[in-house]
C-alpha positions as semicolon CSV with decimal commas, in nm:
position;residue;x (nm);y (nm);z (nm)
1;M;-15,044;-9,324;13,035
2;K;-15,313;-9,451;13,268
3;F;-15,610;-9,224;13,342
4;S;-15,803;-9,226;13,669
5;I;-16,181;-9,254;13,672
6;T;-16,216;-8,884;13,762
7;E;-15,991;-8,785;13,470
8;I;-16,200;-8,997;13,233
9;V;-16,520;-8,835;13,367
10;A;-16,364;-8,488;13,319
11;I;-16,261;-8,566;12,960
12;I;-16,593;-8,725;12,859
13;S;-16,809;-8,461;13,028
14;A;-16,600;-8,173;12,891
15;T;-16,621;-8,318;12,540
16;G;-16,999;-8,357;12,579
17;I;-17,039;-7,999;12,706
18;I;-16,834;-7,864;12,413
19;G;-17,053;-8,066;12,174
20;W;-17,369;-7,931;12,335
21;I;-17,241;-7,571;12,329
22;S;-17,162;-7,616;11,959
23;T;-17,531;-7,687;11,890
24;N;-17,575;-7,311;11,926
25;F;-17,479;-7,304;11,556
26;L;-17,742;-7,568;11,473
27;G;-18,060;-7,405;11,595
28;G;-17,999;-7,349;11,965
29;M;-17,888;-7,528;12,277
30;I;-18,233;-7,541;12,439
31;I;-18,387;-7,720;12,141
32;W;-18,112;-7,979;12,148
33;L;-18,151;-8,015;12,525
34;L;-18,522;-8,083;12,484
35;S;-18,466;-8,317;12,190
36;Y;-18,175;-8,513;12,335
37;G;-18,214;-8,449;12,707
38;I;-18,167;-8,817;12,787
39;I;-17,808;-8,781;12,665
40;I;-17,731;-8,417;12,747
41;I;-17,863;-8,402;13,107
42;P;-17,636;-8,685;13,230
43;I;-17,340;-8,513;13,060
44;I;-17,426;-8,185;13,237
45;L;-17,455;-8,365;13,570
46;L;-17,123;-8,542;13,510
47;Y;-16,961;-8,211;13,426
48;V;-17,095;-8,042;13,742
49;F;-16,971;-8,340;13,947
50;S;-16,632;-8,316;13,774
51;I;-16,603;-7,942;13,849
52;F;-16,671;-8,001;14,220
53;E;-16,441;-8,302;14,234
54;T;-16,163;-8,112;14,057
55;S;-16,200;-7,815;14,295
56;I;-16,175;-8,038;14,601
57;S;-15,887;-8,234;14,452
58;L;-15,701;-7,910;14,371
59;L;-15,718;-7,807;14,736
60;K;-15,595;-8,148;14,854
61;K;-15,340;-8,249;14,588
62;G;-15,248;-7,933;14,395
63;T;-15,232;-7,860;14,022
64;Q;-14,974;-8,122;13,920
65;E;-15,200;-8,412;14,020
66;N;-15,501;-8,255;13,843
67;K;-15,338;-8,148;13,517
68;I;-15,563;-8,361;13,288
69;K;-15,882;-8,239;13,457
70;L;-15,765;-7,877;13,445
71;I;-15,691;-7,911;13,073
72;A;-16,039;-8,061;13,011
73;H;-16,216;-7,784;13,205
74;G;-15,991;-7,518;13,055
75;T;-16,086;-7,641;12,708
76;V;-16,454;-7,590;12,792
77;L;-16,384;-7,235;12,912
78;F;-16,177;-7,167;12,599
79;S;-16,464;-7,299;12,381
80;I;-16,718;-7,076;12,557
81;L;-16,493;-6,772;12,516
82;T;-16,424;-6,853;12,149
83;I;-16,793;-6,896;12,064
84;S;-16,882;-6,577;12,254
85;L;-16,611;-6,389;12,067
86;Y;-16,739;-6,527;11,736
87;H;-17,092;-6,400;11,811
88;S;-16,969;-6,061;11,933
89;E;-16,919;-5,754;11,716
90;V;-16,539;-5,756;11,757
91;F;-16,446;-5,903;11,417
92;K;-16,749;-5,781;11,223
93;S;-16,785;-5,473;11,008
94;E;-16,964;-5,179;11,168
95;P;-17,345;-5,190;11,141
96;I;-17,501;-4,902;10,948
97;L;-17,867;-5,003;10,972
98;T;-18,059;-5,245;11,191
99;A;-18,424;-5,340;11,152
100;V;-18,650;-5,590;11,330
101;L;-18,969;-5,777;11,251
102;K;-19,157;-5,971;11,517
103;D;-19,420;-6,231;11,445
104;D;-19,593;-6,479;11,675
105;L;-19,307;-6,728;11,687
106;C;-18,994;-6,553;11,559
107;H;-18,799;-6,232;11,590
108;Y;-18,607;-6,138;11,275
109;R;-18,325;-5,885;11,299
110;L;-18,156;-5,758;10,983
111;V;-17,814;-5,604;11,043
112;F;-17,671;-5,419;10,743
113;R;-17,295;-5,362;10,767
114;K;-17,050;-5,120;10,605
115;D;-16,876;-5,401;10,414
116;R;-17,205;-5,470;10,225
117;T;-17,284;-5,786;10,421
118;V;-17,613;-5,844;10,597
119;E;-17,708;-6,080;10,877
120;N;-18,058;-6,211;10,936
121;Q;-18,055;-6,307;11,304
122;I;-18,357;-6,527;11,369
123;N;-18,464;-6,603;11,726
124;G;-18,768;-6,812;11,782
125;F;-18,978;-7,034;11,997
126;M;-18,806;-7,263;12,250
127;G;-18,466;-7,098;12,214
128;F;-18,435;-7,147;11,840
129;S;-18,163;-6,929;11,691
130;Q;-18,010;-6,906;11,347
131;T;-17,808;-6,646;11,158
132;I;-17,820;-6,635;10,780
133;H;-17,563;-6,425;10,598
134;G;-17,603;-6,246;10,267
135;K;-17,483;-5,947;10,068
136;Y;-17,669;-5,633;9,969
137;K;-17,648;-5,313;9,770
138;I;-17,857;-5,001;9,802
139;K;-17,998;-4,839;9,487
140;N;-18,203;-4,526;9,559
141;D;-18,457;-4,647;9,819
142;L;-18,419;-5,016;9,734
143;I;-18,212;-5,279;9,911
144;I;-18,114;-5,556;9,671
145;F;-17,982;-5,886;9,810
146;N;-17,745;-6,124;9,634
147;P;-17,753;-6,374;9,797
148;K;-18,052;-6,296;10,015
149;P;-18,031;-6,362;10,390
150;H;-18,313;-6,615;10,406
151;D;-18,356;-6,962;10,267
152;N;-18,718;-6,918;10,153
153;D;-18,939;-6,647;10,003
154;F;-19,031;-6,479;10,333
155;I;-18,774;-6,206;10,270
156;P;-18,767;-6,124;9,897
157;D;-18,451;-6,028;9,710
158;T;-18,554;-5,658;9,701
159;L;-18,685;-5,438;9,985
160;L;-18,801;-5,076;10,005
161;I;-18,653;-4,836;10,263
162;D;-18,893;-4,569;10,391
163;K;-18,692;-4,349;10,627
164;Q;-18,994;-4,125;10,699
165;Q;-19,180;-4,420;10,853
166;H;-18,862;-4,584;10,992
167;A;-18,952;-4,899;10,803
168;I;-18,823;-5,143;10,545
169;F;-19,115;-5,283;10,345
170;I;-19,110;-5,639;10,209
171;K;-19,450;-5,696;10,044
172;K;-19,562;-5,592;9,695
173;D;-19,912;-5,558;9,551
174;K;-20,037;-5,742;9,242
175;D;-19,884;-5,473;9,017
176;G;-19,537;-5,527;9,164
177;K;-19,531;-5,203;9,364
178;F;-19,430;-5,204;9,729
179;I;-19,709;-5,170;9,983
180;N;-19,575;-4,888;10,199
181;E;-19,850;-4,879;10,460
182;K;-19,754;-5,050;10,782
183;E;-19,944;-5,376;10,827
184;W;-19,885;-5,700;11,012
185;L;-19,570;-5,872;10,883
186;N;-19,518;-5,647;10,582
187;H;-19,225;-5,443;10,717
188;F;-18,918;-5,431;10,938
189;E;-18,900;-5,148;11,192
190;I;-18,572;-4,957;11,165
191;I;-18,421;-4,936;11,513
192;E;-18,073;-4,798;11,437
193;N;-17,935;-4,568;11,169
């Protein structure tokens, strides 16, 4: 089967767009755009050109002549819908508690779910995004993680829930007791119960 130049452009640009969209799982699309703009920007421009060319060609020649291009562009739409569905709440357990902590560069959102899983949704500077999954159990006023939803010691493996203050405290004093006075970066604010 021989492909036309416009079909090749549609296939290459659609593959590039799907690759770029997939970087959402690797820290965020904007970061990758800024890091590899010399590669990604031409792919975006090719894709926009291909969309316009396919639209015009559809009006002139119909769907049978544009089948390859329609499949390429349909695959991009399917990928966008699949990734959006993955990030939505549709297939996840119901959240029972959500808490946020904002610092200068990042916004941390802990989502505790009924099935005893927890997500640490991190959104940061320049479009950075990452979700770290873990498991938890609640014992009295303590949340105990195993594994914890962070890859360093910023969020410890045990937290203190203080429902009166609508906070989840993360810092301990030198005696190992939780500091339950709200200070900068020592607690998550509970936003949903």
